[in-house]
C-alpha positions in Angstrom: 0.0 0.0 0.0 3.0 2.3 0.4 3.8 2.0 -3.3 2.2 3.8 -6.2 -0.5 2.1 -8.2 0.8 0.4 -11.3 0.2 -2.6 -13.6 -0.6 -5.7 -11.5 1.2 -8.9 -12.4 0.4 -12.3 -10.8 0.1 -11.5 -7.0 0.8 -7.8 -7.0 2.6 -4.8 -8.4 4.9 -5.7 -11.3 8.6 -6.1 -10.3 9.8 -3.3 -12.6 7.8 -0.6 -10.9 8.2 -2.2 -7.5 12.0 -2.4 -7.6 12.4 1.0 -9.2 10.4 2.6 -6.4 12.3 0.6 -3.8 15.5 2.3 -4.9 13.8 5.7 -4.3 13.0 4.6 -0.8 16.5 3.4 -0.2 18.0 6.7 -1.5 16.0 8.6 1.1 16.8 6.4 4.0 19.5 7.4 6.6 22.7 5.4 6.0 23.6 2.7 6.7 20.2 1.2 6.1 18.6 -2.2 5.8 15.8 -3.0 3.3 14.0 -6.3 2.8 11.5 -6.6 -0.1 9.5 -9.5 -1.4 8.9 -9.5 -5.2 5.7 -11.0 -6.6 6.1 -11.3 -10.4 7.7 -14.7 -10.3 4.7 -16.3 -8.6 1.8 -18.4 -9.7 -0.3 -18.1 -11.9 2.7 -17.1 -14.0 0.6 -15.0 -16.3 2.1 -14.1 -19.7 1.5 -10.5 -20.5 3.1 -7.8 -22.7 5.5 -7.2 -19.8 6.7 -10.7 -19.5 6.5 -12.0 -23.0 10.1 -11.6 -24.1 11.5 -15.1 -24.8 9.1 -15.7 -27.7 8.2 -19.2 -26.6 4.9 -21.0 -27.1 3.5 -21.8 -23.7 1.6 -24.8 -25.2 4.9 -26.5 -25.9 5.5 -27.0 -22.2 3.7 -28.6 -19.3 1.1 -26.7 -17.3 2.4 -23.2 -16.2 6.0 -24.0 -17.2 6.0 -21.7 -20.2 4.6 -18.8 -18.0 7.2 -19.6 -15.4 10.1 -19.3 -17.8 8.7 -16.0 -19.2 8.2 -14.6 -15.7 11.6 -15.6 -14.4 13.1 -14.0 -17.5 11.2 -10.8 -16.7 12.4 -10.8 -13.1 16.0 -11.2 -14.3 15.6 -8.2 -16.5 14.0 -6.1 -13.8 16.7 -7.0 -11.3 19.2 -5.7 -13.9 17.4 -2.4 -14.0 17.3 -2.4 -10.2 21.1 -2.8 -10.0 21.6 -0.2 -12.7 19.5 2.3 -10.8 21.4 1.6 -7.6 24.6 2.4 -9.6 23.1 5.6 -10.9 22.5 6.7 -7.3 26.0 5.6 -6.2 24.6 2.9 -3.9 25.6 -0.3 -5.7 29.3 -0.6 -4.8 28.6 0.1 -1.1 25.7 -2.3 -0.9 25.5 -5.9 0.4 22.8 -7.4 -1.8 21.2 -10.8 -1.2 18.7 -12.4 -3.6 17.1 -15.7 -2.7 14.0 -17.8 -3.2 11.7 -18.3 -0.2 10.3 -21.6 -1.6 10.7 -24.1 -4.4 8.8 -23.7 -7.7 5.5 -25.6 -7.7 6.0 -27.1 -11.2 5.9 -30.4 -13.0 9.1 -31.9 -14.3 10.2 -30.4 -17.6 13.1 -29.9 -20.1 13.7 -26.6 -21.8 17.0 -25.8 -23.6 19.8 -26.6 -21.1 17.3 -26.9 -18.2 16.3 -30.4 -17.1 14.1 -30.0 -14.0 13.0 -33.0 -12.0 10.5 -32.1 -9.3 10.9 -35.4 -7.6 14.6 -35.2 -7.0 16.8 -33.1 -4.7 16.8 -30.5 -7.5 13.2 -29.9 -6.8 14.1 -28.6 -3.4 16.7 -26.1 -4.5 16.2 -22.3 -4.4 18.6 -19.7 -5.8 20.9 -17.7 -3.5 22.9 -14.8 -4.8 25.2 -12.7 -2.6 26.9 -9.5 -3.8 29.4 -8.1 -1.3 30.3 -4.4 -1.1 32.8 -3.5 -3.8 32.7 -7.0 -5.3 33.4 -7.0 -9.0 33.8 -10.7 -9.9 31.6 -13.7 -9.2 32.0 -17.3 -8.1 29.7 -20.3 -7.9 29.7 -22.7 -4.9 27.8 -25.9 -4.6 26.8 -26.2 -0.9 24.1 -28.0 0.9 22.1 -25.7 3.2 18.9 -24.0 4.1 17.6 -20.4 4.4 18.7 -20.5 8.1 22.3 -20.5 6.9 22.0 -17.2 5.1 22.7 -15.0 8.1 25.7 -16.9 9.5 27.1 -17.1 5.9 26.9 -13.3 5.6 28.6 -12.8 8.9 31.3 -15.2 7.9 31.9 -13.5 4.5 32.0 -10.1 6.0 34.3 -11.1 8.9 31.8 -10.1 11.6 32.1 -12.0 14.9 29.1 -12.4 17.3 28.1 -14.3 20.4 24.5 -14.0 19.5 22.6 -17.3 19.3 22.1 -18.1 15.7 20.4 -21.1 14.1 22.1 -22.5 11.0 25.8 -22.3 10.0 28.0 -20.6 7.4 27.9 -22.4 4.1 31.7 -22.0 4.1 32.3 -23.6 7.5 34.5 -26.6 7.6 32.6 -28.8 10.0 33.6 -32.4 10.6 29.9 -33.4 10.7 28.5 -32.8 7.3 24.7 -32.5 6.8 22.9 -35.1 4.8 19.5 -35.2 3.2 17.0 -37.9 4.1 14.5 -39.4 1.8 11.7 -37.2 3.2 13.9 -34.2 2.1 14.8 -33.1 5.7 18.4 -31.8 6.0 20.0 -33.4 9.1 23.0 -32.0 10.9 23.6 -34.7 13.5 26.3 -37.4 13.4 23.7 -40.1 13.3 23.7 -41.8 9.9 20.2 -43.2 10.1 17.6 -40.7 8.9 14.7 -41.7 11.1 16.9 -41.9 14.3 18.6 -38.6 13.5 15.2 -36.9 12.9 13.9 -38.1 16.2 17.0 -37.0 18.0 17.0 -33.5 16.6 13.3 -33.0 17.3 13.9 -34.1 20.9 16.8 -31.8 21.4 14.9 -28.8 19.8 11.9 -29.5 22.0 14.0 -29.5 25.2 15.8 -26.3 24.2 12.5 -24.5 23.6 10.5 -26.0 26.5 13.2 -25.4 29.2 14.5 -22.2 27.7 18.0 -23.6 27.3 19.1 -21.3 24.5 22.1 -20.1 26.5 23.4 -23.7 26.7 22.9 -24.5 23.1 26.6 -24.6 22.4 26.9 -27.5 24.9 
């Protein structure tokens, strides 16, 4: 409601107008500032409109909603580029830590499109994108790490060299722990040393329950 009226796309205001106006808000904030925004254009029902139709594909050549998904994701990529360029025009990009991630997996059927082979029933179907741009970063790297959204904050602290004694759930994606997480068949990510999925899940649930029930957060490192 704080944003101007504009063309609606899928669940709300189109990402182009939304991200452009977001830069305006950031410009006028006291610095340093923190902004968290949720974009809506890459969401069901993945409507193909004049805004999103850029790939020139025929949606009927793909399973239900996949064609619209590809067009909408392409649109979001282009709008993010405009967002970054507007940050640069306002001398904000180099000084900014920017994090872009998905808050849930795509609700899509398995499909193949160009170099994309998406299997909704595999571990790939659980993956979400995570992009981190550090201040003054000019080159990029790709890392294959197993983690969850809980790991974003400790990863950022690790990358920026910030030390804290604050209780934090999750771990840096760059930490070198002897105990490596593994994924069970029910797609839960387990961090205990127990190799059996069912036993590990019961153990972790029991520990979490005791920590919460008896307010033992200050002893969590034990």
